VOPAGU-2260 file (C-alpha; in pm, 1 decimal, decimal comma):
REM VOPAGU-2260
SITE   aa  ch    i         X         Y         Z
SITE  UNK   A    0   21914,4   11400,4   12777,7
SITE  UNK   A    1   21604,0   11195,2   12695,5
SITE  UNK   A    2   21508,1   11228,9   12328,2
SITE  UNK   A    3   21176,0   11041,0   12326,5
SITE  UNK   A    4   20947,4   11110,6   12621,5
SITE  UNK   A    5   20596,0   10967,8   12648,2
SITE  UNK   A    6   20363,6   11132,6   12899,4
SITE  UNK   A    7   20060,8   10928,0   12998,5
SITE  UNK   A    8   19785,4   11173,1   13090,9
SITE  UNK   A    9   19726,9   11512,1   12931,3
SITE  UNK   A   10   19569,1   11697,0   13222,9
SITE  UNK   A   11   19735,5   12000,2   13375,7
SITE  UNK   A   12   20033,2   11804,3   13520,4
SITE  UNK   A   13   20104,3   11623,0   13195,4
SITE  UNK   A   14   20048,9   11932,8   12983,4
SITE  UNK   A   15   20271,2   12145,6   13207,0
SITE  UNK   A   16   20551,1   11887,1   13195,9
SITE  UNK   A   17   20523,0   11861,8   12817,0
SITE  UNK   A   18   20526,7   12239,9   12787,2
SITE  UNK   A   19   20841,4   12288,1   12994,8
SITE  UNK   A   20   21016,2   11994,2   12825,6
SITE  UNK   A   21   20954,5   12147,5   12482,6
SITE  UNK   A   22   20986,7   12514,8   12564,7
SITE  UNK   A   23   21285,8   12504,1   12798,7
SITE  UNK   A   24   21472,8   12187,2   12699,1
SITE  UNK   A   25   21388,9   12122,6   12334,4
SITE  UNK   A   26   21235,4   11780,3   12411,2
SITE  UNK   A   27   20916,7   11722,3   12214,0
SITE  UNK   A   28   20716,6   11476,8   12419,1
SITE  UNK   A   29   20422,9   11267,8   12305,8
SITE  UNK   A   30   20128,8   11309,6   12543,5
SITE  UNK   A   31   19879,5   11023,1   12541,0
SITE  UNK   A   32   19535,0   11120,2   12673,0
SITE  UNK   A   33   19234,4   10890,2   12661,4
SITE  UNK   A   34   18972,5   11169,1   12682,5
SITE  UNK   A   35   19068,9   11462,0   12463,8
SITE  UNK   A   36   18752,5   11646,4   12572,9
SITE  UNK   A   37   18857,9   11615,7   12940,1
SITE  UNK   A   38   18500,6   11533,5   13043,0
SITE  UNK   A   39   18606,5   11355,0   13363,8
SITE  UNK   A   40   18946,3   11516,5   13411,9
SITE  UNK   A   41   19016,1   11673,4   13750,2
SITE  UNK   A   42   19182,5   11960,1   13563,1
SITE  UNK   A   43   18859,1   12063,7   13392,7
SITE  UNK   A   44   18642,0   12017,8   13703,4
SITE  UNK   A   45   18862,4   12189,6   13960,2
SITE  UNK   A   46   18758,8   12488,6   14171,4
SITE  UNK   A   47   19109,8   12618,7   14086,2
SITE  UNK   A   48   19229,3   12806,0   14392,9
SITE  UNK   A   49   19580,1   12881,5   14514,2
SITE  UNK   A   50   19711,5   12937,5   14866,2
SITE  UNK   A   51   20017,6   12954,2   15086,7
SITE  UNK   A   52   19849,0   12820,5   15401,6
SITE  UNK   A   53   19973,1   12462,6   15405,5
SITE  UNK   A   54   20125,8   12253,2   15681,3
SITE  UNK   A   55   20428,0   12137,7   15476,6
SITE  UNK   A   56   20704,3   12373,5   15353,0
SITE  UNK   A   57   20732,2   12196,9   15016,4
SITE  UNK   A   58   20369,9   12279,4   14938,8
SITE  UNK   A   59   20418,6   12643,1   15030,7
SITE  UNK   A   60   20725,8   12661,0   14806,6
SITE  UNK   A   61   20555,4   12495,1   14509,0
SITE  UNK   A   62   20247,7   12716,6   14533,4
SITE  UNK   A   63   20457,4   13031,2   14580,1
SITE  UNK   A   64   20661,1   12953,9   14264,5
SITE  UNK   A   65   20343,9   12869,1   14075,0
SITE  UNK   A   66   20177,7   13193,2   14185,8
SITE  UNK   A   67   20460,8   13398,7   14038,9
SITE  UNK   A   68   20422,3   13200,9   13715,9
SITE  UNK   A   69   20045,7   13260,9   13707,5
SITE  UNK   A   70   20095,4   13633,9   13760,1
SITE  UNK   A   71   20299,6   13650,2   13439,0
SITE  UNK   A   72   20122,9   13368,3   13253,9
SITE  UNK   A   73   20037,3   13587,4   12954,6
SITE  UNK   A   74   20404,7   13626,0   12867,9
SITE  UNK   A   75   20506,7   13276,6   12983,1
SITE  UNK   A   76   20256,0   13086,8   12769,5
SITE  UNK   A   77   20199,8   13326,7   12481,1
SITE  UNK   A   78   20170,1   13169,1   12138,4
SITE  UNK   A   79   20245,8   13441,2   11888,1
SITE  UNK   A   80   20031,2   13741,0   11980,9
SITE  UNK   A   81   19783,4   13524,0   12173,7
SITE  UNK   A   82   19836,3   13564,7   12547,0
SITE  UNK   A   83   19624,6   13353,9   12782,1
SITE  UNK   A   84   19426,5   13524,9   13057,5
SITE  UNK   A   85   19335,6   13330,0   13369,5
SITE  UNK   A   86   19140,6   13590,4   13566,5
SITE  UNK   A   87   19365,0   13544,6   13869,4
SITE  UNK   A   88   19237,4   13727,5   14179,7
SITE  UNK   A   89   19396,9   13727,2   14525,2
SITE  UNK   A   90   19141,7   13796,3   14802,3
SITE  UNK   A   91   19304,6   13539,6   15032,2
SITE  UNK   A   92   19202,2   13231,6   15227,3
SITE  UNK   A   93   19036,6   13266,2   15568,4
SITE  UNK   A   94   19063,7   12966,1   15802,8
SITE  UNK   A   95   18829,5   12978,4   16103,0
SITE  UNK   A   96   18868,3   12800,6   16437,8
SITE  UNK   A   97   18576,8   12762,0   16679,5
SITE  UNK   A   98   18759,7   12574,2   16954,7
SITE  UNK   A   99   19076,9   12614,5   17156,6
SITE  UNK   A  100   19238,0   12314,7   16987,4
SITE  UNK   A  101   19173,5   12461,5   16642,9
SITE  UNK   A  102   19316,4   12795,1   16754,1
SITE  UNK   A  103   19630,9   12619,9   16877,9
SITE  UNK   A  104   19668,1   12455,6   16537,3
SITE  UNK   A  105   19627,7   12788,9   16356,9
SITE  UNK   A  106   19897,0   12945,7   16576,7
SITE  UNK   A  107   20136,2   12656,6   16512,6
SITE  UNK   A  108   20080,4   12672,1   16137,7
SITE  UNK   A  109   20107,1   13051,0   16139,8
SITE  UNK   A  110   20459,0   13029,6   16281,4
SITE  UNK   A  111   20556,3   12772,5   16018,0
SITE  UNK   A  112   20398,3   12967,4   15732,4
SITE  UNK   A  113   20558,6   13297,5   15831,3
SITE  UNK   A  114   20896,8   13125,1   15856,7
SITE  UNK   A  115   20850,8   13019,2   15494,5
SITE  UNK   A  116   20774,8   13374,2   15382,9
SITE  UNK   A  117   20394,3   13358,1   15367,5
SITE  UNK   A  118   20210,0   13677,4   15455,7
SITE  UNK   A  119   19942,9   13551,9   15696,2
SITE  UNK   A  120   19766,0   13732,3   15980,1
SITE  UNK   A  121   19597,9   13587,9   16288,5
SITE  UNK   A  122   19272,2   13762,0   16384,2
SITE  UNK   A  123   19078,0   13725,3   16706,9
SITE  UNK   A  124   18698,7   13727,2   16704,5
SITE  UNK   A  125   18671,3   14104,4   16754,3
SITE  UNK   A  126   18921,3   14179,8   16475,8
SITE  UNK   A  127   18746,7   13931,7   16250,5
SITE  UNK   A  128   18404,8   14089,3   16308,3
SITE  UNK   A  129   18544,7   14435,1   16235,3
SITE  UNK   A  130   18707,7   14322,8   15910,7
SITE  UNK   A  131   18418,1   14106,2   15789,2
SITE  UNK   A  132   18099,8   14242,7   15951,3
SITE  UNK   A  133   17882,6   13999,0   15755,0
SITE  UNK   A  134   18049,0   13703,3   15933,4
SITE  UNK   A  135   17900,8   13543,6   16248,3
SITE  UNK   A  136   18193,3   13539,4   16491,1
SITE  UNK   A  137   18043,9   13478,5   16836,0
SITE  UNK   A  138   18154,7   13113,6   16841,8
SITE  UNK   A  139   18499,6   13171,4   16689,5
SITE  UNK   A  140   18828,1   13168,7   16878,6
SITE  UNK   A  141   19072,4   13265,0   16604,0
SITE  UNK   A  142   19115,1   13301,2   16229,6
SITE  UNK   A  143   19406,8   13290,2   15987,2
SITE  UNK   A  144   19388,9   13520,6   15684,7
SITE  UNK   A  145   19622,2   13516,6   15387,1
SITE  UNK   A  146   19708,4   13877,1   15310,0
SITE  UNK   A  147   19869,9   13811,6   14972,0
SITE  UNK   A  148   19941,6   13527,5   14732,9
SITE  UNK   A  149   19609,5   13347,8   14778,6
SITE  UNK   A  150   19300,4   13340,4   14562,2
SITE  UNK   A  151   19162,4   13164,9   14257,9
SITE  UNK   A  152   19185,1   13151,1   13878,5
SITE  UNK   A  153   19053,4   12977,5   13566,6
SITE  UNK   A  154   19203,3   12629,5   13592,2
SITE  UNK   A  155   19068,4   12485,0   13265,4
SITE  UNK   A  156   19213,8   12789,2   13087,1
SITE  UNK   A  157   19553,9   12711,4   13242,4
SITE  UNK   A  158   19534,4   12353,6   13115,1
SITE  UNK   A  159   19453,6   12471,8   12762,9
SITE  UNK   A  160   19727,3   12736,5   12774,3
SITE  UNK   A  161   19988,7   12475,9   12870,9
SITE  UNK   A  162   19862,7   12245,4   12597,5
SITE  UNK   A  163   19868,6   12513,9   12327,1
SITE  UNK   A  164   20217,4   12628,4   12425,8
SITE  UNK   A  165   20346,6   12271,9   12435,8
SITE  UNK   A  166   20204,8   12201,2   12089,6
SITE  UNK   A  167   20345,6   12526,0   11953,3
SITE  UNK   A  168   20687,3   12413,7   12077,5
SITE  UNK   A  169   20657,7   12072,6   11911,7
SITE  UNK   A  170   20486,8   11843,0   12163,5
SITE  UNK   A  171   20223,8   11599,9   12032,6
SITE  UNK   A  172   19892,9   11524,9   12203,7
SITE  UNK   A  173   19737,7   11200,9   12084,0
SITE  UNK   A  174   19430,8   11008,8   12193,9
SITE  UNK   A  175   19491,8   10668,1   12341,0
SITE  UNK   A  176   19404,6   10441,2   12630,7
SITE  UNK   A  177   19733,9   10314,5   12770,3
SITE  UNK   A  178   19708,5    9948,5   12869,0
SITE  UNK   A  179   20063,6    9834,9   12931,4
SITE  UNK   A  180   20436,0    9863,6   12872,5
SITE  UNK   A  181   20717,8    9670,2   12715,1
SITE  UNK   A  182   21028,3    9686,8   12929,8
SITE  UNK   A  183   21369,5    9532,4   12977,9
SITE  UNK   A  184   21629,6    9556,7   13254,8
SITE  UNK   A  185   21445,5    9823,5   13454,7
SITE  UNK   A  186   21365,5   10045,6   13158,8
SITE  UNK   A  187   21036,7   10095,0   12978,2
SITE  UNK   A  188   21088,2   10081,0   12603,4
SITE  UNK   A  189   20735,0   10096,1   12464,6
SITE  UNK   A  190   20400,7   10233,9   12583,4
SITE  UNK   A  191   20112,3   10021,9   12450,6
SITE  UNK   A  192   19756,7   10145,5   12390,2
SITE  UNK   A  193   19432,5    9949,0   12371,6
SITE  UNK   A  194   19396,3   10005,3   11996,5
SITE  UNK   A  195   19737,1    9850,2   11927,8
SITE  UNK   A  196   19926,9   10178,3   11895,7
SITE  UNK   A  197   20280,7   10159,9   12033,7
SITE  UNK   A  198   20488,9   10457,7   12141,2
SITE  UNK   A  199   20863,6   10407,1   12174,4
SITE  UNK   A  200   21004,8   10575,3   12481,4
SITE  UNK   A  201   21338,6   10674,0   12629,1
SITE  UNK   A  202   21147,8   10808,8   12930,0
SITE  UNK   A  203   20790,0   10779,8   13054,6
SITE  UNK   A  204   20585,9   11007,2   13281,8
SITE  UNK   A  205   20276,4   10871,1   13455,6
SITE  UNK   A  206   20049,0   11168,1   13519,4
SITE  UNK   A  207   19699,0   11029,9   13473,7
SITE  UNK   A  208   19559,6   11182,8   13790,9
SITE  UNK   A  209   19322,4   10957,5   13981,3
SITE  UNK   A  210   19386,0   10681,2   13725,9
SITE  UNK   A  211   19764,5   10666,5   13767,8
SITE  UNK   A  212   19770,7   10380,1   14019,4
SITE  UNK   A  213   19670,4   10105,2   13768,4
SITE  UNK   A  214   19945,7   10222,3   13532,8
SITE  UNK   A  215   20206,3   10202,3   13807,6
SITE  UNK   A  216   20067,3    9863,4   13912,0
SITE  UNK   A  217   20143,4    9735,1   13561,3
SITE  UNK   A  218   20506,1    9813,2   13647,1
SITE  UNK   A  219   20486,8    9643,9   13986,1
SITE  UNK   A  220   20462,7    9964,6   14191,2
SITE  UNK   A  221   20171,3   10024,2   14429,4
SITE  UNK   A  222   20065,5   10387,3   14448,4
SITE  UNK   A  223   19799,1   10464,5   14712,1
SITE  UNK   A  224   19616,0   10706,4   14482,9
SITE  UNK   A  225   19240,5   10682,5   14428,8
SITE  UNK   A  226   18953,7   10891,8   14296,3
SITE  UNK   A  227   18749,8   11082,0   14555,0
SITE  UNK   A  228   18441,6   11260,7   14430,1
SITE  UNK   A  229   18385,8   11618,0   14541,9
SITE  UNK   A  230   18064,8   11809,3   14474,1
SITE  UNK   A  231   18080,3   12183,6   14410,4
SITE  UNK   A  232   17763,5   12391,3   14439,1
SITE  UNK   A  233   17690,7   12727,5   14276,1
SITE  UNK   A  234   17452,3   12965,5   14448,8
SITE  UNK   A  235   17347,3   13328,0   14427,5
SITE  UNK   A  236   17239,9   13569,5   14696,3
SITE  UNK   A  237   17127,5   13932,0   14715,2
SITE  UNK   A  238   17353,7   13972,0   15016,4
SITE  UNK   A  239   17669,0   14180,9   14979,7
SITE  UNK   A  240   17984,9   14025,6   15126,0
SITE  UNK   A  241   18250,6   14290,2   15060,2
SITE  UNK   A  242   18607,7   14165,3   15056,9
SITE  UNK   A  243   18500,4   13803,2   15079,8
SITE  UNK   A  244   18798,8   13564,5   15067,4
SITE  UNK   A  245   18779,7   13188,2   15036,1
SITE  UNK   A  246   18639,7   13095,6   15376,2
SITE  UNK   A  247   18716,1   12759,5   15538,3
SITE  UNK   A  248   18468,7   12694,8   15820,3
SITE  UNK   A  249   18533,7   12458,7   16113,5
SITE  UNK   A  250   18235,0   12252,7   15994,5
SITE  UNK   A  251   18426,8   12156,3   15680,7
SITE  UNK   A  252   18234,3   12399,3   15460,7
SITE  UNK   A  253   18428,8   12620,9   15223,7
SITE  UNK   A  254   18285,5   12900,9   15010,0
SITE  UNK   A  255   18406,7   13184,6   14790,1
SITE  UNK   A  256   18277,8   13437,8   14535,0
SITE  UNK   A  257   18274,2   13349,3   14165,4
SITE  UNK   A  258   18169,3   13655,1   13966,1
SITE  UNK   A  259   17811,7   13733,6   14071,3
SITE  UNK   A  260   17770,5   13387,5   14219,1
SITE  UNK   A  261   17935,1   13188,1   14496,6
SITE  UNK   A  262   18086,9   12842,3   14505,3
SITE  UNK   A  263   18081,2   12614,5   14805,2
SITE  UNK   A  264   18167,8   12258,6   14898,1
SITE  UNK   A  265   18336,8   12036,7   15152,6
SITE  UNK   A  266   18638,9   11804,8   15151,7
SITE  UNK   A  267   18594,2   11457,9   14998,4
SITE  UNK   A  268   18444,6   11218,2   15249,9
SITE  UNK   A  269   18619,7   10898,7   15351,3
SITE  UNK   A  270   18449,3   10582,4   15238,7
SITE  UNK   A  271   18324,3   10703,2   14901,6
SITE  UNK   A  272   18340,0   10419,5   14648,7
SITE  UNK   A  273   18617,2   10431,1   14390,6
SITE  UNK   A  274   18522,8   10640,2   14088,0
SITE  UNK   A  275   18162,3   10722,7   14186,2
SITE  UNK   A  276   17967,0   10865,4   13892,4
SITE  UNK   A  277   18015,9   11236,6   13844,8
SITE  UNK   A  278   17655,5   11289,9   13739,4
SITE  UNK   A  279   17530,8   11176,0   14081,4
SITE  UNK   A  280   17538,6   11513,2   14257,7
SITE  UNK   A  281   17484,1   11478,4   14630,9
SITE  UNK   A  282   17210,9   11738,1   14679,3
SITE  UNK   A  283   17145,1   11600,1   15026,6
SITE  UNK   A  284   17493,6   11716,2   15125,3
SITE  UNK   A  285   17400,4   12070,2   15030,1
SITE  UNK   A  286   17057,6   12065,6   15196,7
SITE  UNK   A  287   17162,0   11888,4   15517,3
SITE  UNK   A  288   17522,5   12000,4   15570,7
SITE  UNK   A  289   17634,6   12296,0   15361,9
SITE  UNK   A  290   17332,0   12526,1   15359,1
SITE  UNK   A  291   17285,9   12515,0   15738,8
SITE  UNK   A  292   17658,7   12582,1   15783,7
SITE  UNK   A  293   17642,8   12874,7   15539,8
SITE  UNK   A  294   17340,5   13026,9   15715,7
SITE  UNK   A  295   17513,1   12989,9   16052,8
SITE  UNK   A  296   17841,4   13146,5   15947,3
SITE  UNK   A  297   17687,3   13417,9   15725,7
SITE  UNK   A  298   17329,0   13483,1   15838,8
SITE  UNK   A  299   17254,2   13678,7   15521,3
SITE  UNK   A  300   17304,9   13357,4   15321,0
SITE  UNK   A  301   16994,9   13193,5   15469,0
SITE  UNK   A  302   16809,3   13332,8   15166,0
SITE  UNK   A  303   17048,4   13199,9   14901,1
SITE  UNK   A  304   16931,5   13026,2   14581,4
SITE  UNK   A  305   17107,6   12716,0   14454,0
SITE  UNK   A  306   17166,5   12753,8   14079,3
SITE  UNK   A  307   17379,7   12458,5   13968,0
SITE  UNK   A  308   17636,5   12203,1   14074,9
SITE  UNK   A  309   17910,1   11985,7   13934,6
SITE  UNK   A  310   18139,8   11715,1   14061,6
SITE  UNK   A  311   18503,5   11630,7   14000,7
SITE  UNK   A  312   18761,9   11391,8   14136,2
SITE  UNK   A  313   19039,2   11454,5   14382,3
SITE  UNK   A  314   19333,8   11227,6   14308,3
SITE  UNK   A  315   19376,9   11146,0   14674,0
SITE  UNK   A  316   19703,5   11007,6   14806,7
SITE  UNK   A  317   19579,6   10811,7   15105,4
SITE  UNK   A  318   19933,2   10767,9   15240,6
SITE  UNK   A  319   19981,7   11129,8   15346,0
SITE  UNK   A  320   19759,7   11359,9   15134,9
SITE  UNK   A  321   20058,5   11491,5   14942,7
SITE  UNK   A  322   20174,0   11474,9   14584,3
SITE  UNK   A  323   20394,0   11197,3   14448,6
SITE  UNK   A  324   20642,6   11352,3   14209,9
SITE  UNK   A  325   20970,6   11214,5   14084,8
SITE  UNK   A  326   21129,4   10888,9   13974,0
SITE  UNK   A  327   20918,4   10574,8   14008,4
SITE  UNK   A  328   21099,8   10335,5   14245,8
SITE  UNK   A  329   21266,7   10041,8   14070,5
SITE  UNK   A  330   21271,6   10200,6   13726,3
SITE  UNK   A  331   21549,9   10389,6   13553,8
SITE  UNK   A  332   21339,2   10591,7   13313,0
SITE  UNK   A  333   20988,9   10621,4   13460,5
SITE  UNK   A  334   20862,5   10928,3   13644,9
SITE  UNK   A  335   20531,8   11020,8   13799,7
SITE  UNK   A  336   20334,5   11325,3   13910,1
SITE  UNK   A  337   20007,0   11232,1   14076,7
SITE  UNK   A  338   19817,6   11213,1   14405,5
SITE  UNK   A  339   19816,9   11585,3   14484,4
SITE  UNK   A  340   19498,3   11553,4   14688,7
SITE  UNK   A  341   19330,3   11874,0   14576,0
SITE  UNK   A  342   19630,3   12104,7   14533,0
SITE  UNK   A  343   19759,0   11978,2   14198,4
SITE  UNK   A  344   19608,3   12251,8   13983,4
SITE  UNK   A  345   19779,8   12528,1   14180,0
SITE  UNK   A  346   20114,3   12346,6   14190,9
SITE  UNK   A  347   20124,5   12221,1   13832,3
SITE  UNK   A  348   20347,8   12502,1   13700,2
SITE  UNK   A  349   20620,9   12438,5   13959,6
SITE  UNK   A  350   20593,2   12059,6   13944,4
SITE  UNK   A  351   20595,7   12058,7   13564,1
SITE  UNK   A  352   20902,6   12282,7   13550,7
SITE  UNK   A  353   21094,5   12081,8   13810,8
SITE  UNK   A  354   21000,9   11744,1   13662,7
SITE  UNK   A  355   21090,5   11851,7   13309,7
SITE  UNK   A  356   21433,0   11966,4   13427,9
SITE  UNK   A  357   21490,4   11638,8   13611,4
SITE  UNK   A  358   21400,1   11437,1   13300,8
SITE  UNK   A  359   21623,9   11656,9   13086,1
SITE  UNK   A  360   21908,7   11626,0   13337,2
SITE  UNK   A  361   21941,8   12001,3   13391,6
SITE  UNK   A  362   21889,6   12246,6   13675,7
SITE  UNK   A  363   21568,7   12440,3   13744,4
SITE  UNK   A  364   21481,2   12738,5   13960,3
SITE  UNK   A  365   21158,7   12560,6   14056,8
SITE  UNK   A  366   21150,3   12412,1   14408,2
SITE  UNK   A  367   21300,4   12068,0   14453,2
SITE  UNK   A  368   21063,3   11772,0   14432,1
SITE  UNK   A  369   21277,5   11556,2   14658,6
SITE  UNK   A  370   21034,7   11578,9   14952,9
SITE  UNK   A  371   20757,9   11442,4   14728,4
SITE  UNK   A  372   20958,0   11147,3   14597,3
SITE  UNK   A  373   20752,5   10824,8   14571,0
SITE  UNK   A  374   21045,2   10657,1   14745,1
SITE  UNK   A  375   20892,5   10769,3   15075,5
SITE  UNK   A  376   20617,5   10510,3   15023,5
SITE  UNK   A  377   20869,4   10226,7   15033,8
SITE  UNK   A  378   21046,1   10374,7   15333,4
SITE  UNK   A  379   20725,2   10430,2   15530,3
SITE  UNK   A  380   20802,7   10802,7   15559,9
SITE  UNK   A  381   20474,1   10994,0   15538,4
SITE  UNK   A  382   20488,0   11369,0   15473,8
SITE  UNK   A  383   20139,0   11444,5   15589,2
SITE  UNK   A  384   19960,2   11753,8   15465,1
SITE  UNK   A  385   19698,3   11853,6   15720,8
SITE  UNK   A  386   19538,6   12141,4   15530,0
SITE  UNK   A  387   19328,4   11953,7   15273,3
SITE  UNK   A  388   19001,4   12120,9   15179,0
């Protein structure tokens, strides 16, 4: 068992790992976070959705385990009489295909998802129009609707709940900008911060999201993880869209309800510069791409009003758009959890539980992280996730 664990990065992955280490294994980690207000953290700027409709079984398993955890999060992360509430709702995800090739892909993924236990229905255009009469379906071939286990929740509240529970169980969260490591014979012994603070370590976890790659590079390991900016727009409309799920349009647009408002966005675009400023909202993207796509797919949304917007980073793994979780190659006591490419928030409970058990040297009922091992980078074995939104 590791007695002194230092976790670099206190976002949802680091906080979840610290929580499970302390709560389940009695290991009180030190979590080093450079921005204790989480102003740029992906965890505080996430749209915070959860789904089963992936193209890789490991992602379905991690999200399914995490969903069960979120459903009972009040009891799981209670501190005394204080039980966190995440506002989890499960209206589903709706993937739309407007071409024969897209429909073929939906059918292939449907077979895979059902084999993994996901409850997903395929709907033709007529069935889709009957179920969602506000949707323009004339140009659609097929749709895939999650019937259970898909929706959204308050992601920043989950981060804070993990942090509070971890602290209540003895974990420490300290501010610091990690700059390097002291190591000997394949083991990191000390984590060094810019202000001269040194944290002795029997084990180290690198979970700094989009900023993990420079930390791994200091240990001679290249991780293909970079920051990709994603703008999220908030709009309101007088239109009623009963039963609206999270809709993924063939154009790349996604949208979903958020209280009385709606959120919408698109996947991160290739070619964005590394760490673009979050304050630079791309309003042209909304005016030129998203609004026309919204008005086409839901004619009643032509009269929407844009109310606000924010931007956050995806920690994109350019190798295969999947998380990197497990032992860092070449090191005996270094672990990582990063590069989840937009699905880290929903999978943090399962990844944190599994990683904590691995560090503690015990078993866990969370899904195995073996498929996400960073070792696949060295072996040239991509595990590509096709459903990135």
